[in-house]
N, C-alpha and C positions, 0 to 999 in steps of 0.2 A: 503494500499500498504505500503510495506516495505521500508526501507531507507537503502542506501547501508553502510555498516559497515567501514566508514572511520572516523579517528580523524579530530577533527576541524583543526589543523594543515596544513594536507594534502589540504584542500579548499584553506588555506591562501597561500600555497605554490604555487598552480594552479593559484591563482589570481594574485601574484606577477609575475609570468611566462608571463602570459597574458598583462600584464600592460607592462612590459618589452620590449615584441616583439613589441607592439604597438607603444612606445616611439622611439625605435629604426628604426621603419618602417618610422614614419612620419620625423625624421630626416635626414633619407636617401633620402627621397623624396625632403626634403628642400635643402640638399646638392647637389643632383642632378640637382634642378632648378637653383641655383644659379652658379654652375659650367658650365651650358650650356650656360650662357651669353645672348647674345643678345643685344638689345639695352640699352645703359646704362642711363636710366632715372634718376639716382641718380646724374648725373653729371651737373653742372651748364651750363646756357647759355652763360656765359662770355667765349670768344676767345680771345686769344693772337697771335699777330703775331710778328715773328722776323726773322732777316735774319742773317745768317752767312757764312763764306767764309773759303773754305779750301783751295783754291788757290788765289793769288793774280793776276794772269794774266788771261784775257778773250780770250786768244788766244789759241788754241790747242798746244800741245807739236810737235804734229805730223803734224799740217797745216791743219788738218781733218774738219769734220763739227762741228760746235757748235750748240746750241739752247736750247730748254727748253724741260724738261720731268716734268710730272706731277705723285705725289705719293698721294695715298689716302690710310688712314687706318680707320678701324671702320665704322659705330658704331658697327655693329656686328662681325662677325669673318672674315673680308674680306681686303685684301690689294692688292693693283695693282700699276703699273707703266705705263703709257701711253703717248704717243709722237703725237701730233696732234689729239687728241680724240681717237686713236686706242692702243690697247695694244701694250706695247712696246716688241717685241719679239727679232728684230734684230735694233740694232742701231749703226750709224757709230762712230768710235772713234772720240774724240775730246771732247770741255769743254763745259760743261752745265749747267745751273741753272735748280737745282731739286727743285720744289715747292711742298712741303708736306701740305696735309691738314688732321691734326690727329682729328677724330670725336670722339674720346673715350679717358677717363682718364685711361683706363686698358690695352692700348696696347701702343705701340712705332713702330718708322718707323727707321730700320736699313739695311744700303747699305753696300754690303760686296763684293770686287771684287779685281782684280789685282790692287795693288797700291791704295785702297779705303777702308777704314773700318769707315763708317760715320755713327753715331746714331744721325738721325736728328732732332727725338722727343723723349722725355722721357715717361715712363709710368708717368701719371698724368697729361700731358700737353694735353690740347685741344687748337687747334688753327691751324694757317698756319706757317709754317718756310719756308724759302729759303736758299738754300747752293749752292755752285759753286763746280762741281766737275770735274775732268779731267778722262775720262774713255777710257782707253787702251784696245787694242783687249783682249778679253777673255769672261769668262761666269761670271756674276754678279748676286748674290742673294740679294733679299729686304726680310724682313723679320719682323715680331712681336717677339721679343725674347723671351716674356714668353709662347707664343703660337705656336711658329716655329716647336715644335714636333708634334703640332696636325693639322700640314698642312697649317699654315697661313704664307705663304711663296710663293715666286715665282721667277724666273729667267728670265734673257735677255742676249743676245750674243751681245758683241761689235765687230765689224769687222773693 
């Protein structure tokens, strides 16, 4: 059987290209797996509870409704606001306690709307935080700032 007429350097060059392609494929796979996220299993089980206030008053400027809203972010790429166990799609104007449960150290919870720009939790924080916010009529957006462009956000309307 005749051997191909190739120099030894041609075989080495082919092996280097193959090895490089394999290394790049494995790196892309690892990067893709970490970018997809999911449960943040590397975070500790420790949680922190903090309370902050953006308003001194517990009464609405408009004399409207007051109550509690629940916010939740993580552990996957989900974020939501609810009232009385239901998704908050429409809320009456007034002063509310916003109770946020942040389940992942790779997310934050940020509420933006008329007169409100409140980053309730920071990236790196895991636990519960409460703030008091006065909601005026308009549209409000809640989002995870690092992942908002990927759809980790929502809105509700205040009437």
